[in-house]
C-alpha positions, -999 to +999 in steps of 0.1 A: +596+568+176+632+573+169+630+611+162+618+617+197+652+603+210+674+620+184+689+643+210+702+613+231+730+588+228+712+558+243+676+547+245+654+553+276+656+526+302+630+499+304+616+510+337+616+546+325+596+536+295+572+517+317+570+547+341+564+574+314+541+556+290+504+566+289+493+544+260+474+519+282+449+545+293+452+574+267+444+550+239+407+558+245+415+593+231+419+580+196+386+594+182+395+628+194+431+626+183+421+616+148+394+642+145+419+669+155+446+656+131+422+655+102+411+691+108+448+701+112+458+683+079+429+700+061+440+734+074+476+728+063+465+720+028+441+749+026+469+773+037+494+758+011+517+746+039+514+711+024+499+702-010+463+692-015+474+657-025+495+654+006+466+666+028+443+641+011+467+613+015+472+621+053+434+623+058+429+590+039+454+573+061+439+587+093+405+574+083+419+540+077+436+540+111+403+551+128+386+521+111+413+498+124+408+512+159+370+510+157+371+474+147+398+464+172+423+454+145+448+481+154+480+467+168+494+487+197+532+487+201+543+489+237+574+509+228+552+538+217+545+558+247+511+574+239+482+573+215+495+602+195+527+584+187+509+552+180+487+568+154+516+587+138+537+555+136+509+537+119+504+566+095+541+562+085+535+525+079+505+532+057+515+564+039+553+567+042+572+599+046+542+622+039+530+612+074+559+633+088+542+664+074+511+661+097+530+674+127+539+707+109+528+737+129+518+718+160+534+702+191+523+672+212+516+698+239+488+716+220+478+683+204+472+667+238+455+699+250+431+697+220+424+660+226+415+665+262+392+694+254+374+674+227+371+645+251+358+668+279+332+683+255+320+648+246+319+639+283+297+668+293+273+662+265+269+626+276+265+636+312+238+662+304+219+636+284+221+612+313+209+638+338+179+645+315+170+608+316+172+607+354+151+639+356+125+622+334+124+592+358+120+615+388+092+635+372+074+604+361+075+589+396+063+622+411+035+624+386+024+588+392+023+594+430+013+631+431-013+627+460+009+604+482+018+619+515+049+611+535+065+626+566+089+654+557+119+653+580+146+676+595+173+659+615+158+626+603+128+634+627+093+638+615+087+675+609+058+683+586+038+663+561+047+668+524+036+653+491+060+625+480+060+643+446+073+675+463+101+655+479+111+639+446+110+673+428+136+686+453+160+662+435+149+674+402+160+709+413+194+696+423+200+678+390+187+708+371+214+729+388+239+702+379+229+704+343+233+741+343+267+738+359+277+713+332+266+737+304+285+765+320+316+743+321+311+734+285+310+770+275+342+778+293+362+749+279+349+755+243+382+770+233+406+757+206+442+754+219+456+739+187+480+764+171+497+772+204+526+749+196+548+738+224+542+771+243+550+800+220+527+795+189+540+786+155+558+804+127+537+788+100+508+807+085+481+786+100+444+794+102+432+787+137+397+799+131+392+774+103+403+746+126+380+758+153+350+757+129+360+723+117+361+709+152+331+728+166+349+752+189+333+786+194+366+805+199+404+801+199+427+805+228+442+840+235+475+830+250+497+801+238+513+795+272+480+793+290+465+771+263+489+743+266+490+742+304+454+751+313+435+724+331+410+747+348+382+733+327+391+698+338+391+708+375+357+724+369+344+692+352+356+672+382+338+696+404+306+694+384+308+656+386+316+656+423+284+677+430+264+653+408+277+623+428+269+641+460+233+646+449+231+609+438+246+599+471+219+619+490+192+602+469+209+569+474+207+574+512+170+581+511+164+551+489+183+529+513+164+541+543+130+540+525+136+504+515+144+491+550+118+471+570+116+500+595+105+525+569+091+502+542+081+533+521+093+517+488+103+484+472+131+483+447+127+464+416+145+430+416+167+442+387+182+468+410+186+447+441+209+419+452+207+389+475+229+376+503+253+347+501+240+333+534+206+348+542+180+338+516+154+364+527+176+394+520+169+420+493+197+445+495+198+480+480+234+474+467+230+496+437+222+526+458+249+517+483+275+515+455+264+549+442+269+562+477+304+546+479+316+556+444+311+592+454+343+591+473+363+580+442+350+610+422+358+634+451+393+619+452+398+625+415+390+662+420+415+665+448+441+646+428+437+670+399+439+701+421+471+686+437+487+680+403+481+717+393+489+735+425+526+742+420+531+739+382+551+767+366+543+778+331+540+762+307+536+725+299+550+700+324+549+662+322+529+662+355+499+670+332+500+634+320+483+626+353+452+645+342+438+616+322+432+585+343+413+604+370+391+622+344+384+589+326+374+573+359+352+602+369+334+603+336+329+565+335+317+565+372+293+594+369+278+584+336+271+548+347+258+560+380+233+583+364+222+556+340+217+531+368+199+555+391+175+564+362+164+528+360+163+523+397+141+554+403+118+546+373+111+511+385+108+515+423+073+508+438+059+533+462+040+520+493+015+549+497-004+535+527+028+529+546+040+565+539+007+579+551+006+558+582+041+571+591+030+607+584+002+603+610+028+597+638+053+619+655+030+649+662+037+660+626+007+684+627+021+705+656+031+734+634-004+735+619-018+737+654+005+766+663-004+783+630-041+778+640-035+797+672-017+825+654-048+828+631-068+832+663-048+862+673-020+849+694+017+857+687+037+829+671+059+826+702+028+822+724+014+797+700+046+778+699+048+775+737+012+764+740+016+738+713+048+725+728+030+719+761+001+703+742+025+678+725+042+670+758+008+663+773-002+641+744+030+621+745+024+615+782-010+602+774+004+581+744-020+599+721-015+615+687-029+650+681-058+637+661-068+617+693-069+648+715-105+660+724-116+696+722-119+697+760-083+686+762-072+712+737-090+739+757-070+730+788-041+747+771-058+777+755-094+791+753-085+800+717-091+764+706-124+759+690-141+730+673-124+737+640-091+727+654-103+691+650-103+697+612-065+698+612-055+667+592-027+657+569-046+670+539-054+702+557-017+707+564-007+699+528-032+723+513-023+751+537+011+753+520-004+768+489+024+793+481+050+791+452+075+765+462+051+749+487+038+713+490+001+719+482-013+698+454-019+729+433+017+741+437+032+706+431+011+702+400+024+735+387+060+725+396+055+692+376+043+711+346+073+735+348+097+705+351+082+688+320+085+721+301+122+722+310+126+686+299+112+694+265+143+714+259+167+692+277+193+690+249+222+714+247 
């Protein structure tokens, strides 16, 4: 717009315009920009800074512009560098000079700060809803397979048997923490920056509390310089999203492993698998692989935002224009990933027999044998040593522990009695009947608690 260049004797260069414009990506902020402008116009009229008729006319024009944008009829002019100027220019076309009064008492600096906070609030609410949907899928799968046993691993080696439901609920705990982090971030960013002006506030008698109520903010910013230049909440949102993607990537890795021919613990639904261009037999876990790969993009956006902010003096600097594309990309990536993973988890088929067969291998009951000896009065270190020798013997004989006879057990310790033969997968599972353990009773309780949390999943 011409008034932006009123200080200068010639227009900006073509390449400069191309370099500085943000309209191609910040156009998606139009719902937030119009919401903020309507609230600002109402406040100006309430305070008598503009007349009621002027306020009504401005609001009427903004609503018409929003309808044009919603319907795709809005014409974007490339010479207008951002969405704020595009909307203001169109308001002049619709309403004439009264449009110039909308910017009274505000700057593009606090206007942009407002739009990004509104957008971030919308982002977090959508992400929390998507996490809840994924948690529902996890809990439903756990419930449907509550008695299925699989080998629990450390170092990707068989360690101890666990219920598959217990394994899945570990991810519920991760995503529940993600949800709480998102809520904490929402609380911290729930601050209205509008009214801060360019950096020093405004000389007009504005009512910031009124605007905060209109826009659903719980409080107003305390320092105008901080308000226009603060992007801490955005860095925090990137961080929250990065942790979500890290958790999705861990789940993706397990899904990928479980669906291999070597594991064959699960089969993915056809809707969440892809084929090969050359090998007709292939059923690839590409959805999970892409989730694993997209994690790097989200991590990169976090580092990018930290880098933008690391040396900025107060207050607003144009570097902050670079806050948008990364945030948009992070939000889009995380939201779609959560939605796709929800469907993938909900539809995967569990191969219970294969999981159980795998759990019977690898001397997975060795810890239970050691615990058995401790119960007979030996120290755990003695029991550990004896059981280690026993496993070494069994491996040399190509036997699993359930194939060892009582006479063979007694070669290693007279403490072994006939009841050692009762140590089975189910015995091991039920022995872990403490809060947080993998026994059926504890997992059933954990599922009930998870469902109770999901009943109040909304903000």
